[in-house]
N, C-alpha and C positions, 0 to 999 in steps of 0.2 A: 546212851552209851556212856560208860564210865570214863572219867579222865585218867584213871589208873592204867598203867601199862603192865601191871603185875602178871596177868595171864599171858599176855602177848610175849613178854620177855621170858617168863618161866618155861613156856612150851615152844618158843620160837614160831609163833603164829604169824604167817605172812600172807594169808589169803582169807577171804570172807565169803560166805559164812563159814564158821568153824564150830562144830558141835562137840562139847565136852560133857561127859556124864560121869558122875561120881557116885560111889556107894560107900557109906560109912567113912567118908573123907578120903577115899582112895580113887584114883582115876581108873575108870573101867572102860571108857570109850573116848576116842578122839579121832575125828575125821571131818572132812568138808562135805561129806554126803551122809545121808541117813539111809539105813537099810541097804546100803550099797548102790542106791539108784538116784535118789533125789532129795527134796526138801519139803514134801507135802505133809499134811497132818497125818495121813496114813503111814507114811514113811517114818515119821517121828514116833508114832505109837509102836510100830513094829520094831524099830531100833531100841526103844526104851524097854520093851518086853525082853528082847534078846539080850540086851546088856544086863538087865536085872537078873536073868537066869544065869548068865555067865559069872556075874559078880557073886551071886549066892553060892556058886560052885567054886569060888576062890580064884577066878581068872581076872587079873588086873594088868594094866600096863605097868612097866617098871617105874619105880619111884623117881628115876632121873630121866623119864621120857621127854624127848623133844622132837619136833618135826625137823626134817632135814633142812639145811640152809638153802636158801634160794635167793635170787636177785629180784624176786617179785616184790612190788611195792603196793599191792592192792590194799593193804591195811592203812594206807595213808588217807583213805576215804571211808573210814568206818561208818560215819553217820549216814552217808548216802546208801551204803550197802545195807545197813540195819533197817533203814526206812523201807527199802524195797522188799527185804525179807519179811518184815512184819506185815506188810500189805499182802504178800503172797500166802502167808500162813493164816491170814485173817485174824490176827491178834490185836489189831488196832481198834 
């Protein structure tokens, strides 16, 4: 996990995991679930395909996109969350 808070502050990310997908430097997808359901490899592939198609058609999130404000403090334990997500995706 990066020490930088750039993405966390830019998009007001307060929950983990959070998936951001870009196309040509523009934000095309941002959510805490993939494919509307979960966080498996299959969900990742399906979401990446759908996002790629949408982005190629010119659909992007607004340049000033931010998640709604919450009082959730789940991002205070990024390291633990990333470790468990990495293990469930089998990328370790």
